[in-house]
N, C-alpha and C positions, 0 to 999 in steps of 0.2 A: 317530393324528391323521388326520382326514379333511379334506382341503382341496378347494376347488373353484375353477375358473377361469372368469371371465366373459369376454365378448367384449372389453371394454375397462373402463377405470377407472370411468366413469360408470355402466355397467351393474352393475358390482360394487357400487358405492355404493347404487344403487337396490335391488338384491336385499337387501343388508344392511339397508337402511331398512325394507323390506317385512317381513323376518324380525323385526326389532326391534319393529315394531308388533304382531307376533303373539307377543311375549314370548320370542323365540328369539335368544340371544346368539351373535354371530359376532365374529371378529377378522380384521384383515388378516393375510396371511401375512408372514413375516419379510422385512425389507428385504435386498437383496443385501449380502453381506459387504463388498464393496468400498466401500459407502457408509458403513460404520462407521469411526470414527476409528482404531480399532486395526488395521484392514486396508485402509488407503488404496491406491487404485490408479487410475491415469489410463486404464487399459485399459477398453474397453467390454465389457460382458457383456450383450448384448441379450436373450438368453433369460431370464436371471435378473432383469433389469430389467423385462421384460414380465410375468413371473410376480409380481413384487413389486407391480406396479401393478394387476393383474387378479385376484390371488388372495385368497381368504378361507378362514379355518379355520372349519369347522362344529363344532357341539357334539361333544365326544368325552371321555368320562370313564368310569371303571369301572362306575358305577351307571346308565349311560345305558340307558334302557328301549327296547324295540321300539316302544312307543307314541310316544315322543318322536322316534325315528328316522322313523317314519311321518309324524309331524306336520311335521318338517323337510322331508321329501321332498314331501309334498303342498303345503306352503307355497311351495316353489320352483316346483313345477308350476303352482300358482295364479298366481304372479307372471308366468311366461312365457305363460300362457294369456291374460292380459290385454294382452299386448304385440301390437301389430298387425304382421303380416308378419314374424314372427321366423323366420328359416330355422334349420335344424338346426345350421349352422355357427356361429351366434351364440348358441346356447344354452350352458348351463353345462357344463363338463367336470369330472368328479370325478377327483381324484388321491388315491389312498390309499397 
């Protein structure tokens, strides 16, 4: 599975919408376990919660072609190329 982290939730949603318009399906990453009824916890887990808000899963499956990987990458680059004054710190981070 290949996941990516955006700077914040609204950026993640904007990237996902951009990819969806190009026919590329993504999904939010899993919610932190502590938010699920089976694993309740009042303790804060700020890193897991941040990843849950900012993360998305990119296409990954056995028949994934290099062509589609290239399309996903170029679509993400295109998205950020249209954003004004985006610093490297606010671009997407890949987590594999």
